[in-house]
C-alpha positions in Angstrom: 12.7 53.5 -37.9 12.5 49.9 -39.1 11.0 46.9 -37.4 12.5 43.7 -38.8 12.3 40.5 -36.7 14.4 37.6 -38.0 15.4 35.8 -34.8 14.3 35.5 -31.2 16.7 38.1 -30.0 15.1 40.6 -32.4 12.0 40.6 -30.2 13.8 43.2 -28.1 13.1 45.7 -30.9 9.4 45.7 -29.8 10.3 47.9 -26.8 8.9 51.4 -27.2 6.3 50.4 -29.8 2.6 51.0 -28.8 -0.3 48.7 -29.7 -3.0 50.9 -31.3 -5.2 48.1 -32.7 -5.5 44.3 -32.3 -7.5 41.8 -34.3 -7.9 38.0 -34.6 -8.7 36.1 -37.8 -8.5 32.6 -39.2 -6.4 32.1 -42.3 -5.9 29.2 -44.7 -9.5 28.1 -45.0 -10.5 29.0 -41.4 -7.9 26.7 -39.8 -4.8 28.7 -38.8 -5.2 31.6 -36.3 -3.6 35.0 -36.9 -3.3 37.7 -34.3 -2.5 41.1 -35.8 -1.4 44.2 -34.0 -1.1 47.7 -35.4 2.0 49.2 -33.8 3.2 52.8 -33.7 6.4 54.3 -32.5 7.3 58.1 -32.2 10.5 57.6 -34.3 8.7 55.5 -37.1 7.5 57.2 -40.2 4.5 54.9 -40.6 2.7 52.4 -38.4 3.5 48.7 -38.7 1.3 45.6 -38.8 2.8 42.8 -36.7 1.1 39.5 -37.3 1.6 36.3 -35.3 0.5 33.3 -37.4 0.1 29.9 -35.8 -0.1 26.7 -37.6 -0.1 23.0 -36.6 1.8 20.2 -38.3 0.5 16.7 -38.1 2.5 13.4 -38.4 2.6 9.8 -37.3 5.1 7.6 -35.6 3.8 4.1 -35.6 0.5 4.1 -33.8 1.1 7.6 -32.3 -0.3 10.7 -33.8 2.1 13.7 -33.5 1.0 17.4 -33.5 3.6 20.2 -33.4 2.6 23.8 -33.0 4.6 26.5 -34.8 4.2 30.2 -35.3 5.5 32.7 -37.7 6.1 36.5 -37.2 5.4 38.9 -40.0 5.7 42.7 -40.2 4.7 45.1 -42.8 4.4 48.9 -43.1 0.9 50.5 -43.2 0.8 52.8 -46.1 
C-alpha cells in the first residue's frame, strides 16, 4: 500500500493509518517547525514517516510588513 499526498483531496488517504510515534523538531537553523508522525497500516509493507513542515514567508507592501504561513507535507517509507 502506498501513501502519496499531492493535493488536498489526497488527505482522505490517511483514513485507516495509525499514529505509532510523533515528534517535533526545528529545521533550517532552528526556525521552521516540523511535526513528524510514524504511521502504520495493516495493508502497508513498511511504516511511513509523515512530516508536516511549516515555514513563514516575509514581505513588505509600503509601510506594512506581510507574513504568510505555509506548510508542506512529506511522506517517506521507513526502511
